[in-house]
N, C-alpha and C positions, 0 to 999 in steps of 0.2 A: 681611488675611486669612491671609498664609501665616504671618506671627508665632502668630497666635491659632489656626493648626492646630496648631503646634509646641509651645503651653504647653499645649492640651486635643486629647491626639490621643484620647481617650476620648469627650470630645464630638461630635468628627470624625467617629468613626466611627458614633455614634448617628446623627447626621445622614444619613450616607448611606445606613443600614438605613432612616432614614424616608423618605427620598428611594423609597430601592427600594420599600418597601410601599405609599407614594402610588401610584409608577406602576403596581406591577403591581394594585391597587386600579381604579385608573382603567380600566385597559385591561379587566379583566373587566366593569365596570359597562358598558363601550362595547358590547363584545360582548352583552351581555344585552340593551341599548337596540337593536341593530342585529339582533336576530334571535339571535344567538348563532351568528354566522360562523365555520365551522370552522376551524382552524387547516390540516387537510390541502391539500396544494395540492404541482404541480410545478412546480418552478424550471425554465428552458427551458434547455438549453445554448446557445452561440455559435453552433451551425450551423441554430439556426433566428431569432436575431436578429441575426446577424454574418455570415456566410455570404452569405447573400443579397443583399447590399450591396456586396459583394466581386467585382472586377473579376478574370479570369484571373490577370493580373499581380501582384495586389494580395495573391489568394491564396496565389500562390507564394511570396510575400515574407516571410507570413506567419511568426513563431515555429513555428507550427505548422498549417502548410498543414490543408484540411480533407480531400483527396487524399494524405496523406502516406506512407500504404504501400497496397500492393496488397490487392486484396479487401475494399473498405470496403463497409460494411452497417451500418445504423441500426434496431435491433431495438425493438419496439413492447413495453412490458409496462405492470402497473401500478404499476411503480416508474418510468414517463416511456422512455425512448429511451435506449438503450444504443447505443454504436459501438463494433465488430468489425472485425478485421482478420484474413483469415486468406490464407496463399498458402502455395505450396512444393511440392513432387509429391504427385500424389493419392495415391500409394502410400508415401510415407516415414514416417518414424516420427513422430506426432503429439505433439506438444509445447504446451501453454498455459503462457504466461506472463502472470504476475501484478504490475503496479508499486507503488508505495512511495505514500505518503500525499501528497503534494504534487505531483508533476508528473506529467501523464497518461502512456501505453504508449510515448511518443516516449523514455523514459530506458532503455527496453527495446529501442529499436529495433535500435540496433548488434547485440546480442545474439541479435534476432531473426534478421536479415538473416543473420548467419554460418551460423547453424542452419540456414535453410533453404538456403544455399549448400552445406550437406555433404549435402541432400538429406533432410532434415525438412520436413513439412507443419508451419507453424508456424500460432498463435494468439494474438492479443492484443486488448485492449478497455479502455477506458476504466472507471474505477472509476466510482461516481454521484458526481458533482459537479466531476468532474476532466474536461480536456478539450471532446469532445463528448457527452459523457453528461449526461443530465439529472440533479437533485437531487430525490429525493423528501424532503417534508418534511412531519410533523416524524420520520418511520422513522427508529429507532434505525441507525446504521451500524456494527451488529454482525456476529459471524459468521452469523446467519441472512440477514443483508440480502445479505451476499457471499457465503455459498454460493447463496443462490438468482440471483445475478448470474452466477457459473460458470454453474451448470445452464443460464438462458438463453442465454448465447453458447454453450455446446456445442449445445445441440437445434436452433440458427439454423443452422447448418452446412449446407450441402448432401451433406456426409459423415458417415458413423455415425463418431461419437467414441465412445460406448456402447454397450450390448448384444451379443449374441453373442460373447461373449469379447473385445469390444474395450477397449482401455487406451490409456492415454496417460501422458505426461511431464508433471509440474508443476512450472516453475522460479517462484519467489514471490522479490521483492524488498523489504527491509525492510518496510514493511507488509504487502506481499504475501506475504512471508515467514509473515508468521503466519495472514494466512489460508488460505494453501494447505498450512500445517500443520493447521489446523483440519479444513478439505477431506479431508486422507488419512487423518485419523486416525478419521474417519466411513465414508467412500466410499473404506475400502482396495482392493476388488474393481476399482475402476475404475481406480487410478494404477500404472503399471509403476516408476516412478522418481521421487525428489522430490529437487530440489535446491533449496535456500535460498541466495540472496546476502543478505548482512548482515542477518539476519532478525531481525523485532520476533518479540514474544511470551514471552521469557524476560529482556526488559530489567530489570534491579534498580528496586525502589522507592526504593530510596536514590540513585539518577540523579534522579528526577525531583523539579525544584526544588519550595519550597513556595512559590510564586508559581503555577508552574504546576496545582499542585493544587488552588487557590484559584478559580483562573481557570476551570478547565476541570470539577469535580469539585461543586463546593459549590452553586450555583445562587443565589448571594446577590445576585447583578449579576441586573439586566434584560437580555435576551438581545440586543434593539437594542443597547443601551450595549455588552454584550458583543462583540457582531460588529464592532462600530467600532472597538473596543479593540484587538483582535485583528489587524483588518485592518491598523490602523498599525503593530503588531509585526510581520508579517509583511513588510508594506512594507521597514521598517527594515532587515530580517534576508535582503533582497535580496542583499544584499553582505557577511554575516555575519562577524564578528569568532571565529572558530573559535578555540574554547580550544587555548593550545597543551599543555596540562597534561592527560594523559589522566583524572586526578582529578578534574578541574574538571567541574561540570554545567552541560551545554551547555541553551541554554534548548528547551522544545521547538519555536519556531519557526526554529530554526537547520535544522528537519530541510528546509525550502521548498529555502532557497540549499543546504544539503548535496548536494541528489541531481543537482546540475549543477558540473561543475568550476567555478573560478572563472574561468577563463577563456573560459568558454561560458556564464556565468549569460544567462539571456534575459532580456526584458523582464519587468515582471509580467503577463505578459497574461493569464492567468487570471482576476488580482486586478481588471483591468479590462472583462473583456469576458465571467466567467461568476458571474452574483448568486447563484451556488449553491455556490461556492468555498469561502467561509469558514464557510456552512454544514454542510456536507460534512465538511471538514477539523476543526471543530470535534465534531462528532458521531462522526469518527474518532477522535479524542482519546479521548473519553468513553467509547466503548463498543468501537469495537475491538479488536481482538486483538494491543496492543504491550506490555504487562505479564501476568504471572498465569498464564500459558496453560500450565502446568506439565502440566494434566490432558491435553490434546491430544496433548503431547509421548510425555508417559508410553503413551498408547493407543498410539501408533507404535511406542515400544519393546516394548512388550510383543507386538507383531505380528512386530516383525525378531527378538525373542529366539526366536519360538515357529518362527519361518520357519528362521531358522540353526540350530537345536536339532533339525529334523525331516529326514528325507528323502523325505516323501510329495509327491507329485507338485502335491498342490493348494495346498503353500505355495509351490514354484518356480514354480508359473503364477501363483498370485495375489498373490506376495511381490514387495517392493519390489528392483530389479535390484541385485546384488551385496550382497543383503542388509546396505544402507547406505543412510544418507540425505548427502547430500556438500554441505557448507556450506564455501558459499566467503566471505571476509571481505578488509577492507583494513588492513593492519598502520597506519595512520595515521587511522582511523573514530574519532571521537572520539562519533558516538550509538551505536553497536556496537562496543563494546570489547572489543579479540582475547582479553585474558587471562580475562575475564568471561565472555565467550562459549566459551571451550574449556572454561571450567572447570564451568557448569550447563549447557549441551550435553553434555558426558561423561558428566555426574553423571547426567544423567535419561533420555539415550540406551542409555548402556553403551558402554564404549570400542571393543567390536567392532561396533558398529552403527553408526558415524560416521565420516566422512574429512573432515577440515579440509584448505583449502587457504587461500593466501593471497597476495595482489597487493599492492604498492606504491602504494598509492592511500589516499585516504577512503572515506567515504560516498557520493562518485558512482563507484563504481568500474564498475558496468554500462557508465556512459558513456566516462571515462577508461582502461579495460580491459578493453575486449570483447572483444577478441581473444583475449588470455589466458584470459578468463573462457571462451568457445567453446572454447579447447584444452583447458582441464582437464574441462569437461565432455564433449566428445568421449572424451579418454582414460578419463574415468570408464565411460560407457556401453560401450567397447571392452574396460575392464577392464584398463586400464593408469593408472598413477596418476603422480601429480607430475610427469609430462612432456607439458606443454602443446601442442597441436598447432594451427600456426598455416593 
């Protein structure tokens, strides 16, 4: 078979496409026969399937304990249940943190605790399909879903985060950076400060491998088969071989292992316990704000330029703090490359509208360098730069 495939690559492609066609037609006919069952569903998170079976000791030893952070609540919505945490002084600066594509909000836990210790009121939540949040299927995991998710989290708070002049600071990491940039570009009167940690959104198309483009974007492969393929790729990527050469293209699956330091990479908890994780991961790659988000960043740039050129009180009141976006990234990051990030973000935001800080880390920087990041953020908010406060 292997020798035949090598001698007849076109025949192999035709065979695979024929198999795909047969499976697709078969599934369609099955749905018609069974009354046209709809695809729409909510895939439950482990909070419903796993947590009830755990003893207190087992829950505490879980890589992601059900009560990992203070102020736990589960918010019901048409998109399923959303896991939210909120704690810190009620009169402190309000800060919402949005995590990346793979790990749930534990990736930002140390940063959140550091800010709360400095007097901030912090909120985090698990994106759909991660941690203890449900997965809405087949809802595209696009900016529309993520904007709704942010608003659901905010409105579930016992404290007012919006309305009557209330504003909050936004911190987004990796995919979360693209999410909060999009949110800020539309809801500028709600956001008082924007901080991006190794943000997605401006990743160059040249960084995406041909294999990733085929797997995630073409729809040539049956979804069930594709999910099993991606699951295998992610499992093998739990200890990723991170490219040493920044010019080398890492596979998208590297992001799963890349969000945790190598010495702290956890067991594949979500892969084993969250049946919606791979679905959400795939949908985020297809529809999420990873590349081509220049229009969002341009809207932010226009807002900042108007703010910095005007002495009107409304611009001061509704503008971003210091008239800048703070971007923090890692010198060793192979997913968000330092030189490309600086060049692309500066070009679109404007040199006077952005502040860069870097730490000696890879893409896992919120975990491995949380104290430095909290220091940079605090210094930025206090009007001092390049002097981390521990």
